[in-house]
C-alpha positions as CSV (number, residue, x, y, z in Angstrom):
1,X,130.7,89.4,116.0
2,X,127.7,92.4,115.3
3,X,126.4,93.0,111.3
4,X,128.3,96.1,110.3
5,X,125.2,98.7,108.9
6,X,126.8,98.7,105.5
7,X,125.2,95.0,104.6
8,X,121.9,96.2,103.3
9,X,119.3,94.1,101.6
10,X,120.4,94.2,98.1
11,X,123.7,95.5,97.7
12,X,126.9,97.2,100.3
13,X,126.6,100.9,101.3
14,X,127.6,103.6,103.9
15,X,129.3,106.1,105.1
16,X,133.0,106.9,104.4
17,X,134.9,105.9,106.2
18,X,132.5,105.5,109.6
19,X,131.1,102.4,107.6
20,X,133.0,101.9,104.2
21,X,136.7,101.8,104.8
22,X,139.6,100.0,102.9
23,X,139.8,97.4,105.5
24,X,136.3,96.6,105.2
25,X,136.7,96.6,101.5
26,X,139.9,94.4,102.2
27,X,137.8,91.8,103.9
28,X,135.0,92.0,101.7
29,X,137.4,91.0,98.7
30,X,138.2,88.1,99.8
31,X,134.9,87.1,101.5
32,X,133.4,87.0,97.7
33,X,136.6,85.4,96.3
34,X,135.7,82.7,99.1
35,X,132.6,82.1,98.0
36,X,133.5,81.9,94.6
37,X,137.0,80.3,94.9
38,X,138.1,80.1,91.5
39,X,141.6,80.9,90.9
40,X,141.1,80.2,86.6
41,X,137.9,82.5,86.2
42,X,138.9,86.1,87.7
43,X,136.4,88.9,88.7
44,X,135.9,92.3,87.4
45,X,136.5,94.7,88.9
46,X,135.4,98.7,88.4
47,X,134.3,102.2,89.9
48,X,132.4,105.3,89.5
49,X,134.6,108.4,90.4
50,X,133.2,109.5,93.6
51,X,136.7,110.5,95.4
52,X,136.8,107.7,97.8
53,X,136.3,105.2,95.0
54,X,140.1,105.0,94.3
55,X,140.9,103.8,97.1
56,X,137.8,101.7,98.1
57,X,138.6,99.6,95.2
58,X,142.5,99.4,95.2
59,X,141.4,97.8,98.9
60,X,139.2,95.6,97.4
61,X,141.2,94.1,95.1
62,X,143.7,93.1,97.4
63,X,141.3,91.1,99.5
64,X,140.5,89.6,96.2
65,X,144.3,88.8,95.4
66,X,144.7,87.3,98.4
67,X,142.7,84.5,97.8
68,X,144.5,83.6,95.0
69,X,141.9,84.9,92.6
70,X,142.6,87.4,89.8
71,X,141.6,90.4,89.0
72,X,140.6,92.6,85.5
73,X,140.4,96.2,86.5
74,X,138.1,97.9,83.8
75,X,138.6,101.4,85.4
76,X,135.7,104.1,85.9
77,X,132.1,103.4,83.9
78,X,128.6,102.7,84.7
79,X,127.4,100.1,86.6
80,X,125.6,98.8,83.4
81,X,129.2,98.7,81.8
82,X,131.2,96.8,84.6
83,X,128.2,94.2,84.3
84,X,129.0,93.9,80.6
85,X,132.8,93.4,81.1
86,X,131.9,90.7,83.4
87,X,129.9,88.8,80.8
88,X,132.2,89.8,77.5
89,X,135.7,88.5,79.9
90,X,133.9,85.5,80.9
91,X,134.9,86.5,84.6
92,X,132.9,84.6,87.5
93,X,131.6,87.9,88.7
94,X,131.8,91.5,88.6
95,X,131.8,94.2,91.2
96,X,131.3,98.0,91.0
97,X,132.5,100.3,93.6
98,X,129.9,102.7,94.5
99,X,127.1,103.8,96.6
100,X,124.3,104.1,93.6
101,X,122.7,106.9,93.9
102,X,123.7,108.4,97.4
103,X,125.4,111.1,98.0
104,X,129.7,111.6,97.6
105,X,129.5,111.1,101.7
106,X,128.7,107.3,100.5
107,X,130.3,104.1,98.9
108,X,129.9,100.4,98.7
109,X,129.7,97.5,96.5
110,X,127.5,96.0,94.0
111,X,127.8,92.3,92.5
112,X,126.8,91.3,89.6
113,X,127.1,87.5,88.3
114,X,128.6,86.6,85.3
115,X,125.7,86.8,83.3
116,X,125.5,90.3,84.1
117,X,122.0,90.5,86.8
118,X,122.5,91.1,90.4
119,X,123.0,89.0,92.7
120,X,120.2,87.9,94.6
121,X,119.4,88.0,98.4
122,X,120.9,84.5,99.7
123,X,124.3,85.1,97.4
124,X,124.8,88.3,99.4
125,X,123.7,86.8,102.7
126,X,127.0,84.1,102.0
127,X,128.8,86.8,101.6
128,X,128.2,88.4,104.7
129,X,128.3,85.2,106.5
130,X,132.0,85.0,105.1
131,X,132.6,88.0,106.5
132,X,131.6,87.5,109.9
133,X,133.2,84.1,110.5
134,X,136.7,85.3,108.9
135,X,136.7,82.3,106.9
136,X,138.6,83.3,103.5
137,X,140.5,81.2,102.0
138,X,144.2,82.9,101.9
139,X,146.1,81.3,98.9
140,X,149.4,82.8,96.5
141,X,148.6,86.1,95.4
142,X,146.0,86.1,92.4
143,X,147.0,88.0,89.1
144,X,146.0,91.4,88.5
145,X,145.5,92.6,84.8
146,X,144.1,96.3,83.5
147,X,141.5,96.1,80.6
148,X,141.2,99.4,78.9
149,X,139.5,97.8,75.9
150,X,135.8,97.5,77.8
151,X,135.0,101.4,77.3
152,X,134.8,101.5,73.5
153,X,133.7,97.6,73.2
154,X,130.9,99.3,75.6
155,X,129.9,102.2,73.5
156,X,130.4,100.2,69.9
157,X,127.8,97.5,71.4
158,X,125.3,100.6,72.7
159,X,125.6,102.0,69.5
160,X,124.5,98.4,67.8
161,X,121.8,98.0,69.9
162,X,120.4,101.6,69.6
163,X,120.4,101.1,65.8
164,X,117.9,98.2,66.0
165,X,115.5,100.6,67.4
166,X,116.4,104.1,65.4
167,X,119.2,105.0,62.9
168,X,119.9,108.1,64.4
169,X,119.0,111.4,66.9
170,X,117.1,114.2,65.4
171,X,116.8,116.1,68.3
172,X,118.5,118.7,70.8
173,X,119.3,117.2,74.2
174,X,120.4,118.4,77.3
175,X,122.4,115.6,79.6
176,X,123.1,116.0,82.7
177,X,125.3,113.1,84.3
178,X,125.5,114.5,87.6
179,X,129.2,114.6,86.9
180,X,129.4,110.8,87.3
181,X,130.4,107.8,86.0
182,X,127.8,108.0,82.6
183,X,130.3,111.5,81.6
184,X,132.4,109.4,80.0
185,X,129.2,107.2,77.8
186,X,126.1,109.1,77.2
187,X,127.5,112.8,75.9
188,X,129.7,111.3,73.3
189,X,127.5,108.5,72.0
190,X,124.7,111.5,72.0
191,X,126.3,113.7,69.8
192,X,128.3,110.3,68.1
193,X,124.1,109.3,67.1
194,X,124.0,112.7,65.9
195,X,122.1,114.4,68.4
196,X,122.8,118.4,69.4
197,X,124.1,117.8,72.9
198,X,124.5,120.1,75.6
199,X,126.2,118.9,78.0
200,X,125.2,120.3,82.1
201,X,127.1,118.9,85.0
202,X,128.8,116.1,82.5
203,X,132.1,115.9,83.4
204,X,134.3,113.3,85.6
205,X,136.2,115.5,87.1
206,X,133.3,118.3,87.2
207,X,133.5,118.5,91.4
208,X,129.6,116.7,91.6
209,X,128.0,120.4,91.5
210,X,124.7,118.7,92.0
211,X,122.9,115.9,94.5
212,X,124.2,111.9,93.2
213,X,120.4,111.2,92.9
214,X,117.8,112.0,90.4
215,X,114.8,109.4,90.7
216,X,112.9,113.1,92.1
217,X,111.6,116.4,89.9
218,X,112.8,118.6,92.6
219,X,116.4,117.4,92.6
220,X,117.1,118.3,89.3
221,X,114.2,120.7,88.4
222,X,116.9,123.6,87.5
223,X,116.7,121.5,84.2
224,X,113.1,123.2,83.2
225,X,115.2,126.3,83.0
226,X,118.1,125.0,80.5
227,X,115.2,123.5,78.3
228,X,113.4,126.8,77.9
229,X,117.3,128.5,77.5
230,X,118.4,126.4,74.8
231,X,115.4,125.4,73.0
232,X,115.9,121.8,73.5
233,X,113.5,119.1,72.8
234,X,114.1,116.7,75.5
235,X,116.7,116.8,79.3
236,X,118.4,113.8,80.5
237,X,120.3,113.5,83.6
238,X,121.4,109.8,85.2
239,X,122.6,109.2,88.5
240,X,126.1,108.5,89.9
241,X,126.7,105.3,88.9
242,X,124.5,105.5,85.9
243,X,121.7,103.0,86.6
244,X,118.8,105.1,86.7
245,X,117.6,107.6,84.2
246,X,115.6,110.7,84.7
247,X,113.6,113.1,82.0
248,X,111.8,116.4,80.9
249,X,110.0,116.7,78.2
250,X,110.3,120.3,75.4
251,X,107.7,122.1,77.5
252,X,109.7,120.9,81.1
253,X,107.5,118.6,81.5
254,X,108.5,115.3,84.2
255,X,108.3,112.3,82.6
256,X,107.1,110.1,85.1
257,X,109.1,106.5,85.5
258,X,105.5,105.2,84.8
259,X,105.2,107.1,81.5
260,X,108.7,106.5,80.7
261,X,108.5,102.7,81.3
262,X,105.4,103.0,79.0
263,X,107.3,104.6,76.4
264,X,110.7,101.7,76.4
265,X,107.5,98.5,75.9
266,X,106.3,100.8,73.3
267,X,109.3,101.3,71.7
268,X,110.6,97.7,72.4
269,X,107.9,96.0,71.5
270,X,108.5,92.5,73.5
271,X,106.6,89.6,74.4
272,X,107.2,89.3,77.4
273,X,108.2,92.5,80.3
274,X,108.9,91.9,84.0
275,X,108.0,94.6,86.6
276,X,108.2,95.7,89.9
277,X,104.9,95.4,91.7
278,X,105.1,99.4,92.3
279,X,104.6,99.8,88.7
280,X,101.7,101.5,87.4
281,X,98.6,100.1,86.1
282,X,99.2,102.2,82.9
283,X,101.8,99.9,81.9
284,X,99.4,97.1,81.1
285,X,96.8,99.6,79.2
286,X,99.7,100.9,77.2
287,X,101.6,97.7,75.9
288,X,100.0,94.0,74.8
289,X,102.7,92.3,76.4
290,X,102.5,89.6,78.9
291,X,103.8,91.3,82.3
292,X,105.4,89.6,85.0
293,X,105.2,91.2,88.7
294,X,108.3,90.5,90.8
295,X,109.0,92.3,94.2
296,X,110.6,95.9,94.3
297,X,114.3,95.8,93.9
298,X,116.3,94.9,91.0
299,X,118.1,91.7,92.0
300,X,114.1,90.3,91.9
301,X,113.3,91.8,89.0
302,X,116.6,91.3,86.6
303,X,116.2,87.9,87.9
304,X,112.7,87.2,86.6
305,X,114.4,88.8,83.7
306,X,116.7,86.3,83.0
307,X,114.3,83.4,84.3
308,X,111.6,84.3,81.9
309,X,114.0,85.1,78.8
310,X,112.2,88.4,78.7
311,X,113.1,91.2,76.2
312,X,112.5,93.9,78.8
313,X,112.3,94.8,82.9
314,X,112.2,97.7,84.5
315,X,110.8,99.8,87.6
316,X,109.2,103.1,88.1
317,X,112.3,104.7,89.8
318,X,114.2,104.7,86.8
319,X,115.9,101.5,86.0
320,X,115.2,99.7,82.9
321,X,117.2,96.7,81.7
322,X,117.3,95.4,78.2
323,X,118.5,91.6,78.3
324,X,119.9,91.7,74.8
325,X,122.3,94.9,75.6
326,X,122.8,93.5,79.3
327,X,120.4,92.2,81.7
328,X,121.4,94.9,84.1
329,X,119.6,98.6,84.4
330,X,121.3,100.7,82.5
331,X,121.4,104.8,82.0
332,X,123.5,105.0,79.1
333,X,121.5,103.1,76.5
334,X,117.6,103.5,77.5
335,X,118.6,107.9,77.3
336,X,120.0,107.1,74.0
337,X,116.6,105.8,73.2
338,X,114.2,108.0,74.9
339,X,116.7,110.7,73.4
340,X,115.7,109.4,69.5
341,X,112.2,109.2,70.7
342,X,112.2,112.6,71.8
343,X,109.8,114.8,69.5
344,X,107.1,112.1,69.9
345,X,106.9,112.0,73.7
346,X,104.3,113.9,74.1
347,X,101.8,113.2,71.3
348,X,102.7,109.4,73.0
349,X,101.7,110.5,76.4
350,X,98.6,112.2,75.2
351,X,97.3,109.1,73.4
352,X,97.7,107.4,77.0
353,X,95.2,106.4,79.7
354,X,95.6,108.6,82.5
355,X,97.1,107.6,85.9
356,X,97.8,109.5,88.7
357,X,100.0,108.3,91.9
358,X,100.9,109.5,95.4
359,X,102.9,108.1,97.8
360,X,104.3,108.7,101.3
361,X,106.6,107.3,103.7
362,X,105.6,106.3,107.6
363,X,108.7,106.2,110.0
364,X,107.8,102.5,112.6
365,X,110.3,100.8,113.9
366,X,108.9,97.4,114.5
367,X,107.6,97.1,110.3
368,X,107.4,93.6,110.4
369,X,104.3,94.1,113.4
370,X,102.8,96.6,111.9
371,X,102.5,95.1,107.6
372,X,100.8,92.0,109.5
373,X,98.3,94.1,111.0
374,X,97.7,96.3,108.0
375,X,97.7,92.9,105.9
376,X,95.5,91.4,108.2
377,X,93.0,94.4,107.7
378,X,93.5,94.8,104.1
379,X,92.4,90.7,103.4
380,X,89.4,91.0,105.3
381,X,88.1,94.0,103.5
382,X,89.2,94.8,100.3
383,X,89.8,92.7,97.0
384,X,93.6,91.8,96.8
385,X,95.6,92.0,93.5
386,X,99.4,91.1,95.0
387,X,100.7,90.1,98.2
388,X,104.0,89.3,96.4
389,X,105.8,92.2,98.4
390,X,103.4,93.8,100.8
391,X,99.9,94.0,100.0
392,X,98.6,95.4,97.0
393,X,94.2,96.1,96.5
394,X,91.6,97.5,94.9
395,X,89.7,100.4,96.8
396,X,86.8,101.7,94.7
397,X,88.2,103.2,91.6
398,X,92.0,103.3,93.3
399,X,95.1,100.6,93.2
400,X,97.1,101.0,97.0
401,X,99.9,98.7,97.0
402,X,101.5,99.0,100.9
403,X,105.1,97.1,101.7
404,X,108.0,97.2,104.5
405,X,111.1,99.1,103.2
406,X,114.1,96.8,101.9
407,X,116.5,99.4,103.6
408,X,115.4,101.4,106.4
409,X,112.5,100.6,109.5
410,X,109.6,103.0,107.1
411,X,106.5,101.6,105.4
412,X,105.2,103.2,101.9
413,X,102.2,103.5,100.5
414,X,101.7,103.7,96.9
415,X,98.3,105.1,95.7
416,X,97.0,105.3,92.3
417,X,93.9,106.4,90.5
418,X,92.9,108.4,87.2
419,X,91.6,111.4,89.8
420,X,93.3,112.4,93.1
421,X,95.3,110.0,94.7
422,X,96.0,112.2,97.8
423,X,92.6,112.1,99.1
424,X,92.8,108.1,99.1
425,X,96.3,108.1,100.5
426,X,94.7,110.4,103.1
427,X,92.0,108.4,104.1
428,X,94.3,105.0,103.6
429,X,96.3,107.0,106.0
430,X,93.7,107.6,108.3
431,X,91.7,103.8,108.2
432,X,95.0,102.3,109.0
433,X,96.1,104.8,111.7
434,X,100.0,105.9,110.1
């Protein structure tokens, strides 16, 4: 049987109903329940509010129940809330029905262990193997329960963790959840903690008035005008499932994911930080913490957080996790932390060394062959920093990362220096014949 295109490197996602549909969801439910094979420990299931999510979730639950495994349905919420529910309810694992930051024409599944972190590639491969071979363990129907207590528990937990760092939010904050799952978490918490809160595109039934993603400045550039209009101290945006955060400061300047990472490291002040290898050199200049780098992708980052007992983990794409909250990326919690720090952001960023980055993606059919060719050339000519994911090296005053994409046939280059990374990127492109 041919592997469906919906199976990606870190999760399962695809277009609805072409790639992701009710029968596929039912089979995935039976597959993961077969992998865990526990009638004594239920699986927690939740979803975002995408229009196709109710049908997909119902079919997923039906598949799990068919193996004799119980299900606790906690309804709609951001992905970290579903991870929190899995840990709180002592489940065997938890599943989020979502396509993350992709458009609403997509859907899919994210899987979290009972500790709260993402499934590794190895366990995702086991789910795929069971699905392809149809080796489901069909038993008497499992028991389905609905738990509506998790949202208030999650909100209370977020407030308690926040108050370890700040007592209140004394700022005017614009919040744009993309009408996604964080519509029921971030706006209410901001207001409850004292922020003057201005909601934009932040209603579950808002009809998805902007794109589901928020990781690029151009996708939410309209927030600059909203900051000026409302004289706000900060604008915060989330993606559809709420595991990302994006920010503009009080002057409408985009605060990059690397700068956010430096700010969070400053606020949290911990011994060890886990960072994906594409993280800027800025982090080690901004923080005295020990920094452990991993491959790009939240399963690798979050597993390393668990393995190294690290307090903070993140990636420059807007993913950040605080282990004492839940070892999963939380747009909600980090929105609260950055909101409380809003008035200090310009001054703090001015104190940091200035690093600039340029990125480019190259569509290439045979990425493995091209990456081997690139690696051989770089190793013969430059000082290597890391080969944990692609190859990262020094070229004069620049740091360059070249890696194959984990989700498409493409190679990405990130060039970083203090002056002109675009020039370095063009030189590298020419040198490597890309």
